[in-house]
C-alpha angles and dihedrals in degrees: 000000000000116000116258118261089221123096123061094332092050092048091052091052091048091051091050092050091048092054090047092055092051093054119057112234093010098102097097092043092053098049111087114254090240087064103035100038105022126250112337119244110273103182137089103260097203093046091048092049091050089056093046090048091057093050092051089045094053100035105026123231095285095046097047110094126204088243092055093046097048091043092054093043094047094234137106126250095257089056091050093052093043092053101037107016096227144000089271090051089053091051091051091051091048090049091052089052090048091050092054090053092044092051090057088056092043092054089061092045094048091050091070109119098238137035091243091053090048089056095043095045092046098048096043091048089048091052089053096045095046092053095042107123088217088068133049110264119266129008128311091219089059105030094042093067103040116123097004112173139191112329093025099071093122095057099079089050091049091052092045090054091056091047088051090058090061091046089053090053091051093047092052090049092050091048088057090047090055092048090051092050093248090117123042117267091244094050119118111229092188092053092046091050091048091048092050091047090053091051090048091052090048092051088052092054092047092049091050089052092054105266114163126243091250092053092050092048089053089055090048094052092049091049093051090062088077086075092058094069 
């Protein structure tokens, strides 16, 4: 048998409803959130997104099930849908969280004094991060969209949009390098940024397939030679 709503709790609710009826438009404001909007969120959003991020990173969007996601996040499915709307909404939130963390790393990379050092620092750091046993192998922006099927057609485009943000950051940095005389006047900052983005994506695929840190660093050092021309 469910406990009665009467008693102190019931009287408080009655008082709130009474005040709501006496003030036009105040009904929803007077009803406690637990009644009008469902149970309030009671989990650490950033921590939950970090856990969801790792599931998407390891399993990809298609492979990550709601049960796996909610189990890792420590919440139930209704809480997931209430907070994010859908599995796709959760991925978008996790990608935004991932981008914030990536931008902190990118700030350090872009602060290198030359375009060549930007490329070398970025690729070598990437090789280390993507083979760090503390993280899933590879890159979320690559692995997250592999093998998406019917109903998930938007996911590769969502991931591509986040990769494009990094390419834009590199292009802007290389434009500045050309203006400062670090790159030749006839160099193409957009092409260099696109080239580096392609290498980054390739390193992510290799890391996901089990390439070692040494192998990825070899790829990075070969790729950096493009900036010697």
